[in-house]
C-alpha positions, 0 to 999 in steps of 0.5 A, a space after each residue: 462384426 466385432 471389428 466394426 463395433 470396436 471401430 465405431 466405439 473408438 470413433 465415437 470416443 475420438 469425436 467426444 475427446 475432440 469436442 471436449 478439447 475445442 470447448 476447453 480451448 474456447 471456454 477461456 475466451 468465450 463471450 459468456 465468461 467475459 460477460 460474467 466477469 464484467 457483471 461481477 466487476 460492475 457489482 464490486 465497483 458499485 459496492 465500492 462507490 455506494 457510500 460516495 454516490 449516496 452523498 452526491 445523489 447518484 452523481 459519479 462524474 468525479 469518480 472517473 479517475 478512481 474508476 480507471 485505477 480499479 479497472 486496471 486492478 481487475 484487468 489481467 496484466 494491467 498492473 505491472 511491477 516496473 522493477 521486475 516487469 512482471 504482473 502483480 497478482 491478487 495473492 502477492 504482497 504489494 506496496 503503493 507509492 503515495 506520490 504516483 500511486 504506482 503499485 510494486 511487489 513488496 520484495 522488489 521495492 525493498 530491494 530497490 530501496 536497499 540498492 539505492 541507499 547503498 549506491 548513494 552511501 558508497 560514493 565517498 568512503 568517508 561518509 559510508 553508512 553514516 548519513 541518512 540518505 533518502 531513496 526515490 520511487 522508481 516511477 515518480 522519484 518521490 523521496 522517502 526516508 530510510 525509516 519509511 522503507 516498507 517492511 510489511 504488507 498493508 491494504 491500500 488504506 493502511 488499516 489491515 496487515 496482510 489482507 485476505 484474498 476475497 473474490 468479491 473485493 478489489 484486489 489487495 483491499 480490506 473492504 473497509 471504508 477508506 477514511 483517509 483525509 482528502 488532499 488538500 485537507 478539508 476536515 472530512 475523510 474519504 467515503 469509498 471502500 479501501 481502493 487504489 489510487 488517489 481519493 476523489 474530491 470531497 462530496 460533502 455539502 457545506 455552506 460557504 460565502 464567496 471570496 470577498 464575503 459580500 454575497 450570501 452563503 450558499 450550499 456547495 460541494 466541499 471540493 468546490 466550496 471556493 466560488 466567486 460572485 463576480 462583483 468588484 472586490 473593493 479591498 484596499 491595496 497595499 499602496 493605501 490609496 486605491 482599491 482593487 477593481 478586479 472581480 471577486 477572487 481568491 487569495 491576495 489582491 494583485 499589486 496596484 497597477 496605477 502610476 504615481 510620483 514617488 520620492 526615493 528613500 533619501 528624498 532627493 529625487 522624484 520619479 513616476 513609479 507603480 503604486 505597488 513599489 513606492 520605495 526606490 533608491 537613487 544612484 546618489 551617494 548620501 554625502 551627509 556629514 558624520 558625527 565626527 565632523 571630518 568625514 561624510 557618509 559614503 552609503 548610496 541613498 538610504 533611510 534613517 541615520 547614517 550612523 557613527 564614523 567607521 574610524 572612531 573608537 579603539 582601532 587595532 594595528 594591522 597584526 591585531 596585537 596592539 590597540 590605539 585610541 586615535 582621532 578619526 583623521 589619523 591612520 593607525 600606525 604599525 606596532 613594529 612587532 612581528 606579524 605572526 599571522 598564519 599563512 595560506 598553507 595553514 602550518 607556518 606564520 608570517 615572519 615580517 614586521 607588522 604590515 598592511 595588506 596580505 601576507 606573502 606566500 609561504 616559501 619555506 622548504 619542507 618535505 612533502 608527501 604526494 596525495 596518494 602517499 607513495 612518494 616524498 620530496 623536499 620543495 617549497 611549502 606553497 607548491 602542491 606535490 603530485 606524483 605520476 603514479 596512476 591509481 589502480 583502485 576499482 571505482 564504485 561501479 566495481 568494473 573499471 579502474 580509477 587511472 587518475 594520477 596521484 589519487 588520494 583514495 576518494 575516487 570519483 564516480 565512473 564516467 562511462 555509460 552502463 550500456 547493459 541490456 535492460 529487463 525489456 530486452 529491447 533497449 540498453 541502459 543510458 545511465 552512467 556505469 553503476 553497481 546493482 540492477 539498472 533502472 526499469 525501462 521508461 518506454 511504453 509499447 502499444 498492444 493492439 487487438 487483431 483488428 487494431 481498433 483497441 489499444 492499451 499501453 504497457 511497459 516495454 518488455 511486457 508486450 510479449 507476455 501480456 494478453 491482448 486487449 478485449 475488443 468489442 468490435 464484431 469479427 469481420 472474417 468470412 465464414 468457412 462452413 457452408 452457411 452464408 453468414 457466421 455467428 456474431 462474435 467479438 474480434 479475436 486472434 487465430 481461427 474463428 470458433 466453430 460454427 454453432 448454427 444448425 446444419 439444416 442439410 437434407 438427409 436421405 430420409 427427407 428430414 433436415 439435419 438438426 445438429 450443430 454445424 460439423 464442417 470443421 470438426 476436430 478429429 484425432 489422427 491414429 496410426 500415423 506414428 509407429 513406436 520403435 520400441 517400449 522405450 520411446 515416449 508417446 507423442 502428443 495426439 494430432 488433430 485435424 480439422 475435417 468435415 464429418 458426415 451428418 449423423 443418423 436421423 433422430 426424428 421420432 417415428 412411432 414403432 411397436 416394441 416387442 408387441 408391448 407398447 407403441 413407442 416413438 423411435 429414431 428414424 434411422 432405427 425405426 424397427 420393432 425391437 427391444 427399447 433397451 430400457 429396464 424392465 421395471 416390474 416390482 420383485 417379490 421383495 416389494 422393494 426393488 424392480 427388475 433391472 433386466 433389459 426390456 424382455 417378454 414376461 409370461 404367466 402374469 396374473 390378471 390383477 397385476 398385469 404389467 406391474 408384477 414380476 414374472 419368472 423371466 425377471 431377475 431375483 432380488 439379491 440386495 441387502 435390506 436398505 430400509 430406513 432405521 429409527 432416528 439415532 440408530 446407526 446400524 443396518 438391518 442384518 436380514 436380506 431384502 424383505 417385505 415388511 418392517 425390520 426387527 428391533 436393533 439389539 446392539 450396544 452403543 459406545 458413547 461418552 458422558 456429558 463431561 466427556 471423561 467416561 465411556 458408557 455402553 448403552 443399548 441402541 434400542 433404549 437410546 433411540 426410544 428414550 425421551 429427553 429426560 431418560 437420555 439425560 440419565 442414560 448419558 450421565 456417568 453419575 460423577 461430580 461435574 469437572 467444569 469450573 464456574 466463572 468464579 474459579 470453583 468446581 461445579 457441585 452438580 452431578 454429570 449433566 449437559 448444558 452450562 453449569 448453574 452460577 449459584 456457587 455455595 463455596 465460602 470465601 474470605 472477604 476483606 475491607 479496603 485496608 485488609 484488616 477485617 475479614 469475613 467468610 461469605 458465600 461466593 455467589 453473594 460476593 459476585 452479585 454484589 449483595 455483601 460488602 465489608 466496610 472499614 470501622 473506626 479503628 481502621 480509619 484511626 490507623 490511616 490517619 496516624 500513618 498520614 500524619 507521620 508522612 506529613 511530618 517526614 515531608 516537613 523535616 525533609 524540606 527544612 533540611 534542604 533549606 539548611 543545606 542551601 543556606 550553608 552553600 550560599 554562605 560558603 559562596 559569599 565567603 569565596 567572593 570576598 577574597 577575589 582581587 580585581 583584574 589588573 589593567 591590560 598592559 598591551 594598551 598604550 595611553 596617548 595624552 589628549 590635547 585640550 581641544 580634544 578634551 573640551 570640544 564636545 562641551 563647546 560644540 553641543 551648545 553651539 549645535 543646539 542654538 543653530 537647530 533652534 534658530 532653524 
């Protein structure tokens, strides 16, 4: 019998453990938890959109894009850092790109920015670390300056640093109104609570007219305030002849589409052209006579005057050392001096006489050093010298050698393909060989539910760790128990959850089994593995899925229990025996009841039959637990007894009102005293140590509450110039009842001080004027002794003929008469 009893106890314990394990496994993916999470998420979204929808009369059609960003913020695994390919959690510091609004870990984006700047700066050794290169966003390549590298964790709107984690707010949000300016800027600010992603269109109502300003102003949303009345525009086009025939439109009008005859710039030819481009050039050379009278204009069709002759004025010889003043019909001769122009080598000068045309190449032999600086050779200056030594320097990728012949040290970037496996473990890096970590994999992978009807896109490499999407389609797998249909539940992976429908099998007693279906219960297996010794670690418990027999029938059937009362008992144990409940009869202490199992009681009084305890009942051995007076923390020292407890005579150790002294007071006195008596009992009778707002010590005896503000301490009061002083009570000064004004003597002292300052300022101004006058006179004296610059010796004066001297005086009157006659 004892072994059977132990077996039954172990069996019940195993069944309870298996049931608990199944419930724990199903709790994380149960429909109730999903519904609670969706309900909570819906409340947070409604709270975020409340202020916006109040401006739009409940219209939330413009919030779909923002709603998508918020749903990704709530969905587990949807927000992924593209740098480390890991999920972004609620309690992690993040950074959001202002271009694509993608979210990254703050540590990851800091490392990304540092590596990008180092890679760009190390391309050439000359400018390493000197220039301020930008760094790009890993997703959209939006460029940021070096100074814009994030160093602190802010919420989405940028108001709060290190926002606290609140389960009733959007992750990484501060819960305040966003107040970011809309893009494009309209003068209004975002009304949503702090949110990820771009701000929605402006919901404000404004009164605006159409593009052409002909229609009456109408109220419209600020985000859609531009509208067209569809009437003809009517604005004058740039041609100045026609009007715009298009319907009311935004921006400038389109070019005039009509064709008209237009003259070229010089006015010689006429052609049909668009009104939008009336100015055009013909192919004819101008050919007009220049003011010199010897040459013609060689410019193609142009507007305005032709200008002066390009050969007039002072001209230099080919080497530029000598200047000549010659007629425009004569060429400038060579001066006969050496050319002395710097050749292409940049070191030597041309040794020929002054000549026209380019100088010849440098043919002087010099000792040249190769580009890498390892060899020297004597050769003509114009020929470059490259040796055959290959560069052994490591390139910027820190993996491969340069191997370029006669390299100067500025090795080019590595041209090999990186080929390293990316963080997704599926693809290889296609970029050129580089230093540091590779860019994240740009590919995306579809993650499907079990039935394949719900799909989400995740970055490549996350498909192995991300949870599958929640599918709202019903599971279509057939039931595995004796029921014809299974309970409705959503699509899932693995086995279906255990059936929770009533069993309804017919028992031997004729009743139906009311418990949940137990055809697939998990039962723990025991005795399968025997340990080889005490050193062997215990293995994990094994569970098998098997059908359990129906439990005993629990239908209540009325049965007499020990001839005391007719009670209903379960069908499987419907026999007269003890009800296993507590006796419950009142003991002699009048405070507790008998805690023995249901038993027979004899020698009962006729007046208290069934209520008072008998000799078979237990005796009370408890301590007294009756409630003490209010404020008494001590217990009654007597055993459990009838009636009231005696008064408490113990001493209480408490601190006074000022918390500096320890007092010992009888518990009875303290609990029975009223408010005034308690105030006196707790007071230490010493002066209060607290300081008043004015800085003086309180004069009252140790008391409770705040100190009175009527400070009687005398302090010194001074006038504005600090000359007069007077002693007055501190309370009167704080209330502003007393003030000390300056007298006539104080005002006279101030006046004299101001007169002294004005006299000093005037003296300083006079001294500055005298100093400037002295400097001016000295400068004028220096100018008087300066000599005129001598005429430059390099200019050669050529004697002019009589015609060259008087041709302008003769030609101008003749030209004027001709113009008047024309």
